[in-house]
C-alpha positions as CSV (number, residue, x, y, z in Angstrom):
1,M,-128.3,-80.4,24.5
2,A,-129.5,-77.2,22.9
3,S,-130.5,-77.9,19.3
4,Q,-128.5,-74.9,18.0
5,L,-125.3,-76.2,19.7
6,F,-125.9,-79.8,18.5
7,N,-126.3,-78.6,14.9
8,L,-123.1,-76.5,15.2
9,I,-121.0,-79.3,16.5
10,E,-122.4,-81.8,13.9
11,K,-121.4,-79.3,11.2
12,I,-117.9,-78.9,12.6
13,I,-116.7,-82.4,13.7
14,N,-116.4,-84.6,10.6
15,T,-113.1,-86.2,11.4
16,G,-111.8,-87.4,14.9
17,T,-113.9,-88.4,17.9
18,L,-115.7,-86.0,20.2
19,R,-118.0,-87.1,23.0
20,V,-120.2,-84.4,24.5
21,K,-122.1,-84.7,27.8
22,D,-124.8,-82.1,28.0
23,A,-126.3,-80.5,31.1
24,T,-128.8,-83.4,31.4
25,G,-126.1,-86.0,31.4
26,T,-126.9,-87.2,27.9
27,I,-123.7,-88.2,25.9
28,T,-123.5,-87.7,22.1
29,T,-120.6,-88.8,20.0
30,F,-119.5,-86.7,16.9
31,G,-117.0,-87.4,14.2
32,D,-115.9,-90.5,12.3
33,G,-114.4,-92.4,15.3
34,T,-110.8,-91.9,14.3
35,G,-108.0,-90.7,16.6
36,D,-107.8,-90.4,20.3
37,P,-111.2,-89.6,21.8
38,I,-111.8,-86.2,23.3
39,A,-114.6,-85.8,25.9
40,V,-116.2,-82.6,27.2
41,R,-119.2,-81.8,29.4
42,F,-121.4,-78.8,30.1
43,T,-122.6,-78.1,33.6
44,D,-125.6,-76.0,32.6
45,S,-127.9,-75.5,29.6
46,E,-127.2,-71.7,29.6
47,A,-123.5,-72.4,28.9
48,E,-124.6,-74.5,25.9
49,K,-126.7,-71.6,24.5
50,L,-124.0,-69.0,25.0
51,I,-121.4,-71.0,23.1
52,A,-123.8,-71.8,20.3
53,R,-124.5,-68.0,19.9
54,D,-120.9,-66.8,20.0
55,P,-118.3,-69.6,20.3
56,A,-115.4,-67.3,19.6
57,L,-115.9,-65.5,22.9
58,A,-118.2,-67.7,25.0
59,L,-116.2,-71.0,24.7
60,G,-113.2,-69.4,26.5
61,E,-115.5,-67.7,29.0
62,M,-117.3,-71.0,29.8
63,Y,-114.1,-72.9,30.2
64,M,-112.7,-70.1,32.4
65,Q,-115.8,-70.3,34.6
66,G,-115.7,-74.1,34.8
67,R,-119.0,-74.5,32.9
68,F,-117.4,-76.2,30.0
69,Q,-115.0,-78.9,31.2
70,M,-112.6,-81.4,29.8
71,E,-113.1,-85.1,30.7
72,E,-110.7,-86.7,28.2
73,G,-107.8,-84.8,26.6
74,N,-107.0,-81.2,27.4
75,I,-108.2,-77.9,26.1
76,Y,-105.5,-77.7,23.5
77,D,-106.6,-81.1,22.2
78,F,-110.2,-79.9,21.9
79,L,-109.3,-76.6,20.2
80,S,-107.0,-78.4,17.8
81,L,-109.7,-80.9,16.9
82,V,-112.2,-78.1,16.2
83,R,-109.7,-76.1,14.1
84,R,-108.6,-79.0,12.0
85,N,-112.2,-79.5,11.1
86,T,-113.2,-75.9,10.4
87,L,-110.3,-74.0,8.6
88,A,-112.1,-70.6,8.6
89,I,-115.6,-71.8,7.8
90,V,-118.4,-69.5,9.1
91,F,-121.5,-71.5,10.1
92,S,-124.3,-69.1,10.3
93,P,-125.4,-65.6,9.2
94,L,-125.2,-64.4,12.9
95,M,-121.5,-65.6,13.1
96,A,-120.8,-63.9,9.8
97,A,-122.3,-60.7,11.1
98,R,-120.2,-60.9,14.3
99,L,-117.1,-61.5,12.2
100,F,-117.8,-58.5,10.0
101,W,-118.6,-56.3,13.1
102,R,-115.5,-57.3,15.0
103,T,-113.3,-56.7,12.0
104,G,-114.7,-53.3,11.4
105,L,-114.5,-52.4,15.1
106,A,-110.8,-53.5,15.2
107,Q,-110.0,-51.4,12.2
108,L,-111.7,-48.4,13.6
109,Q,-110.1,-48.7,17.1
110,T,-106.6,-48.9,15.8
111,R,-107.1,-45.7,13.8
112,L,-108.6,-43.6,16.6
113,P,-106.3,-40.9,17.9
114,I,-106.6,-42.1,21.5
115,N,-103.6,-43.3,23.4
116,R,-104.6,-46.5,25.3
117,N,-101.1,-48.0,25.0
118,R,-100.1,-47.5,28.6
119,K,-103.4,-48.9,30.0
120,N,-103.3,-51.9,27.6
121,V,-99.7,-52.7,28.4
122,S,-100.4,-52.4,32.1
123,H,-103.4,-54.8,31.8
124,H,-101.1,-57.7,30.9
125,Y,-97.5,-56.9,31.8
126,D,-98.2,-55.5,35.2
127,L,-99.7,-58.7,36.6
128,T,-97.8,-60.1,39.6
129,P,-94.3,-61.0,38.4
130,P,-94.3,-64.5,40.1
131,L,-96.9,-65.4,37.5
132,F,-94.4,-65.2,34.6
133,S,-91.8,-67.2,36.6
134,L,-94.2,-70.2,36.3
135,F,-93.7,-70.6,32.6
136,L,-91.0,-68.4,31.1
137,D,-87.3,-69.3,30.5
138,E,-84.6,-68.2,32.9
139,D,-84.2,-64.8,31.2
140,W,-88.0,-64.1,31.1
141,Q,-88.2,-63.8,27.3
142,Y,-91.9,-63.3,26.6
143,S,-91.8,-63.6,22.9
144,C,-91.2,-66.3,20.3
145,A,-88.1,-68.4,20.8
146,Y,-85.9,-69.7,17.9
147,F,-85.8,-73.5,17.8
148,D,-82.7,-74.1,15.7
149,P,-82.2,-77.0,15.9
150,P,-85.8,-78.0,16.7
151,D,-85.1,-80.3,19.6
152,I,-83.4,-77.8,21.9
153,S,-84.9,-76.7,25.2
154,L,-86.9,-73.5,25.8
155,D,-83.9,-71.8,27.5
156,E,-81.6,-72.7,24.6
157,A,-84.2,-71.6,22.0
158,Q,-84.6,-68.2,23.7
159,L,-80.9,-67.7,23.8
160,A,-80.7,-68.7,20.1
161,K,-83.4,-66.0,19.5
162,K,-81.3,-63.3,21.1
163,R,-78.2,-64.5,19.2
164,H,-80.1,-64.5,15.9
165,I,-81.4,-61.0,16.4
166,A,-77.9,-59.7,17.5
167,A,-76.4,-61.1,14.3
168,K,-78.9,-59.3,12.1
169,L,-78.2,-56.0,13.9
170,R,-74.5,-56.1,12.9
171,L,-73.3,-54.7,16.2
172,N,-70.0,-53.1,16.9
173,E,-68.6,-52.1,20.3
174,G,-69.6,-48.7,21.5
175,Q,-72.7,-48.3,19.3
176,R,-75.8,-46.8,20.8
177,V,-78.8,-49.1,20.6
178,L,-82.4,-48.5,21.3
179,E,-84.8,-51.3,22.3
180,I,-88.5,-50.4,21.8
181,G,-90.5,-52.5,24.2
182,S,-87.7,-53.8,26.5
183,G,-89.6,-56.3,28.5
184,W,-87.7,-57.6,31.6
185,G,-84.4,-56.4,30.1
186,G,-83.0,-59.7,28.9
187,L,-82.3,-58.8,25.3
188,S,-80.7,-55.4,26.2
189,M,-78.4,-57.0,28.8
190,Y,-77.4,-59.7,26.3
191,L,-76.5,-57.2,23.6
192,A,-74.6,-55.0,26.0
193,E,-72.6,-58.0,27.4
194,M,-72.0,-59.8,24.1
195,A,-71.4,-56.9,21.8
196,G,-70.2,-54.1,24.1
197,V,-72.9,-51.7,23.0
198,D,-74.6,-48.9,24.9
199,M,-78.3,-49.9,25.5
200,T,-81.4,-47.8,26.1
201,G,-84.6,-49.8,26.6
202,I,-88.0,-48.2,26.8
203,T,-91.2,-49.7,28.2
204,L,-94.7,-48.7,29.3
205,S,-94.8,-51.2,32.1
206,H,-93.9,-50.1,35.6
207,E,-93.3,-53.7,36.8
208,Q,-91.0,-54.5,33.8
209,L,-89.1,-51.2,34.3
210,A,-88.4,-52.0,38.0
211,I,-87.4,-55.6,37.4
212,S,-85.2,-54.8,34.4
213,A,-83.4,-51.9,36.1
214,D,-82.7,-54.2,39.1
215,R,-81.4,-57.0,36.9
216,A,-79.0,-54.7,35.1
217,A,-77.7,-53.2,38.3
218,K,-77.0,-56.7,39.8
219,R,-75.1,-57.7,36.7
220,G,-73.0,-54.5,36.9
221,L,-74.4,-53.1,33.7
222,S,-75.9,-49.8,34.9
223,D,-73.3,-47.9,33.0
224,K,-74.1,-49.7,29.7
225,V,-77.8,-50.4,30.0
226,R,-80.5,-48.0,31.1
227,F,-84.3,-48.5,31.1
228,E,-86.9,-45.7,30.8
229,L,-90.7,-45.5,31.2
230,Q,-91.1,-43.9,27.8
231,D,-93.6,-43.9,24.9
232,Y,-91.6,-44.2,21.6
233,R,-93.9,-41.6,20.0
234,T,-92.8,-38.8,22.3
235,M,-89.1,-39.9,22.6
236,K,-86.5,-37.2,21.9
237,A,-82.9,-38.4,21.4
238,K,-79.9,-38.3,19.3
239,P,-80.2,-40.9,16.5
240,F,-79.2,-44.4,17.5
241,D,-76.8,-46.6,15.6
242,R,-79.2,-49.5,16.0
243,I,-82.9,-50.1,16.9
244,V,-84.5,-53.4,17.9
245,S,-88.1,-54.2,18.8
246,V,-89.3,-57.6,19.7
247,G,-92.9,-58.5,20.5
248,M,-94.1,-54.9,20.7
249,F,-95.4,-54.1,17.2
250,E,-98.5,-56.1,17.8
251,H,-99.7,-53.3,20.2
252,V,-99.1,-50.4,17.7
253,G,-102.3,-50.8,15.6
254,I,-102.7,-50.6,11.9
255,G,-103.7,-47.0,11.9
256,R,-100.4,-46.0,13.5
257,Y,-98.0,-48.1,11.4
258,Q,-96.7,-45.2,9.3
259,N,-96.2,-43.0,12.5
260,F,-94.3,-45.9,14.1
261,F,-91.9,-46.3,11.1
262,E,-91.5,-42.5,10.7
263,K,-90.5,-42.2,14.3
264,C,-88.0,-45.1,13.8
265,F,-86.7,-43.3,10.8
266,E,-86.2,-40.2,13.0
267,L,-84.5,-42.1,15.8
268,L,-82.2,-44.2,13.5
269,D,-78.8,-42.9,12.3
270,D,-78.2,-42.6,8.5
271,D,-76.0,-45.7,8.5
272,G,-78.1,-47.5,11.1
273,V,-79.9,-50.8,11.1
274,M,-83.2,-51.8,12.7
275,V,-84.6,-55.3,13.4
276,L,-88.4,-55.7,14.0
277,H,-89.7,-59.0,15.3
278,S,-93.4,-59.4,15.3
279,I,-96.3,-61.8,15.0
280,G,-97.8,-61.8,11.5
281,R,-100.8,-63.3,9.7
282,D,-101.9,-64.3,6.3
283,V,-103.4,-61.4,4.4
284,A,-106.7,-63.3,3.9
285,A,-107.1,-64.0,7.6
286,H,-109.5,-61.9,9.7
287,G,-108.1,-58.5,10.8
288,F,-109.1,-58.4,14.5
289,N,-107.9,-59.8,17.8
290,N,-109.5,-62.9,19.0
291,P,-112.5,-61.7,21.1
292,F,-111.5,-63.7,24.2
293,I,-107.8,-62.5,23.9
294,E,-109.0,-59.0,23.4
295,K,-111.3,-59.0,26.4
296,Y,-109.2,-60.8,28.9
297,I,-105.6,-61.0,27.9
298,F,-104.3,-58.4,25.3
299,P,-106.7,-55.5,24.9
300,G,-105.9,-53.4,21.9
301,G,-103.8,-56.0,20.1
302,Y,-103.7,-56.3,16.3
303,I,-101.8,-58.9,14.3
304,P,-100.7,-57.4,11.0
305,S,-100.1,-58.9,7.6
306,L,-97.0,-58.0,5.7
307,A,-99.3,-56.4,3.1
308,E,-100.3,-53.9,5.8
309,V,-96.8,-53.3,7.1
310,L,-94.7,-52.9,4.0
311,P,-96.5,-49.8,2.6
312,A,-96.0,-48.0,5.9
313,V,-92.3,-48.9,5.9
314,E,-91.8,-47.7,2.3
315,K,-93.7,-44.4,3.0
316,S,-91.5,-43.7,6.0
317,G,-88.3,-43.7,3.9
318,L,-86.9,-46.9,5.5
319,L,-85.6,-49.6,3.2
320,V,-86.4,-53.3,3.7
321,R,-83.1,-55.2,3.7
322,D,-84.2,-58.6,4.8
323,I,-87.4,-60.5,5.9
324,E,-87.3,-63.9,7.5
325,I,-90.4,-65.9,8.3
326,L,-90.3,-68.1,11.4
327,Q,-93.1,-70.6,10.7
328,M,-93.7,-72.9,13.6
329,H,-91.3,-71.5,16.2
330,Y,-94.1,-69.7,18.2
331,A,-96.2,-72.9,18.3
332,Y,-93.3,-74.7,19.9
333,T,-92.7,-71.8,22.3
334,L,-96.3,-71.6,23.4
335,R,-96.4,-75.4,23.8
336,A,-93.4,-75.1,26.2
337,W,-95.1,-72.3,28.1
338,R,-98.4,-74.1,28.4
339,E,-96.8,-77.3,29.6
340,R,-94.8,-75.4,32.2
341,F,-97.8,-73.4,33.3
342,V,-100.1,-76.4,33.7
343,A,-97.4,-78.3,35.6
344,R,-97.4,-75.6,38.2
345,K,-101.2,-75.2,38.4
346,E,-101.4,-75.1,42.2
347,E,-98.9,-72.3,42.3
348,A,-100.9,-70.3,39.7
349,I,-104.1,-70.8,41.7
350,K,-102.4,-69.6,44.9
351,L,-101.3,-66.4,43.1
352,Y,-104.8,-65.7,41.8
353,D,-107.5,-68.4,41.7
354,E,-108.7,-71.3,39.6
355,Q,-110.7,-69.2,37.2
356,F,-107.6,-67.2,36.4
357,F,-105.6,-70.4,35.9
358,R,-108.2,-71.7,33.4
359,M,-108.3,-68.3,31.7
360,W,-104.5,-68.4,31.1
361,E,-104.5,-72.0,30.1
362,F,-107.1,-71.3,27.5
363,Y,-105.1,-68.3,26.2
364,L,-101.9,-70.3,25.9
365,A,-103.7,-73.3,24.3
366,G,-105.6,-71.1,21.9
367,S,-102.5,-69.2,20.9
368,E,-100.6,-72.4,20.3
369,M,-103.5,-73.7,18.2
370,A,-103.5,-70.5,16.1
371,F,-99.9,-70.8,15.2
372,E,-100.3,-74.4,14.3
373,W,-103.5,-74.1,12.2
374,D,-104.3,-70.4,11.4
375,K,-101.4,-69.4,9.1
376,M,-99.9,-67.2,11.8
377,F,-96.1,-66.7,11.9
378,I,-93.3,-64.6,13.2
379,F,-91.5,-62.2,10.8
380,Q,-88.2,-60.6,11.4
381,M,-87.7,-57.5,9.3
382,Q,-84.3,-55.8,8.9
383,L,-84.6,-52.1,7.9
384,S,-82.1,-49.3,7.2
385,K,-82.0,-45.9,5.6
386,S,-79.0,-46.7,3.4
387,Q,-78.8,-49.5,0.9
388,F,-75.1,-49.9,2.0
389,A,-75.8,-50.5,5.7
390,T,-75.9,-54.3,5.3
391,P,-74.0,-56.7,3.1
392,N,-75.5,-58.1,-0.1
393,N,-75.7,-61.7,1.3
394,R,-76.6,-63.5,4.5
395,R,-73.3,-65.1,5.3
396,Y,-72.4,-62.3,7.8
397,M,-75.4,-63.4,9.9
398,F,-74.3,-67.0,10.2
399,E,-70.7,-65.9,10.9
400,A,-71.9,-63.5,13.6
401,E,-74.0,-66.2,15.2
402,D,-71.1,-68.6,15.4
403,K,-68.9,-65.9,17.1
404,L,-71.6,-65.1,19.6
405,K,-72.3,-68.7,20.4
406,A,-68.6,-69.3,21.1
407,A,-68.4,-66.1,23.3
408,E,-71.5,-67.1,25.3
409,A,-69.4,-69.7,27.1
410,N,-67.6,-66.9,28.9
411,R,-70.8,-65.1,29.9
412,A,-71.7,-65.1,33.6
413,P,-74.7,-67.3,34.4
414,L,-78.0,-65.6,34.7
415,E,-79.3,-65.1,38.2
416,P,-83.0,-65.9,38.9
417,V,-85.2,-62.9,38.2
418,A,-85.9,-61.2,41.6
419,F,-89.3,-59.7,42.4
420,S,-90.8,-58.3,45.6
């Protein structure tokens, strides 16, 4: 084993049991011998050197390429073991330099006046639709579910998420509602059916647009729900009574937060309410996308801290009415996705290839690990222009959820998402 990698692993693994087989077949055990053993192997010495130099990027790449392999346990088990032992420690001046460089680059890129949103969205969301059917719930909700109570299924938790958001929007029949980043249309259809509102959903994904429009038509909702290929920044419309955005804000970029909220202020009626659902991070955590995620999964992504978001909200003229932190809900969601995806490995390989499967397995496992150990969370922020747009207590939310849950029994079952 390359001495640099040996020294790195020895510094990291203090608790637990990790067995490493290097490219020569030599097995070395690290840790204090506690817990279930995890065993990995390297197929070539160059893979060992690459990971030692830049583990944040190269570990995922070597796993994706099959040059770093699991022999006992799975990739989530390995990543979780490493993270439990590190907790944000930087192990060399070179790693510290890379951390500084990546943070600075991310901050610069999110401030450049270059519109890469459509290209970045297409990179991920315009993958072949059958891929997403392998792990998402029946409504194709590709954002954090709401596990309340914690032992419900993924489908139940995603329905609970839609219900929870609807309650915060304080919907009334006939209201005009804008969804910024409408995905495959599930939330828009839910709000239209359960609250009788008129929905406009906007997206930058051609695949999502086609599927969501088809779904709405098949449910007879074309008169209540419309979807558009539209960038929120250039949208011109009469102000909406309500605005909702789920899982889209992570693509905005810190340099554009004020512009985002100013546009929402413009598009929101004076008595309107907005709900923003986004991934968040601790203010002390690094301010850049994971390099593997940035390169292969979500180019241009940026996870904000509330300290970065709130000043932009206040400068826009919007008022913060409520903030709720969902702590472990995304870890549970990602675990369900990962387990579903791995269970259908052969189907994923047929869609792409084994390298693609390992790339997505690593992405799902790494994301789950981040929400469990890296102080990442979901925040739901309720905004308005008027201090009188929402009640002065939260009872209305719980009452609205109870009514929605009772009404869901009469909702027509969802049909499987169709794709060509």
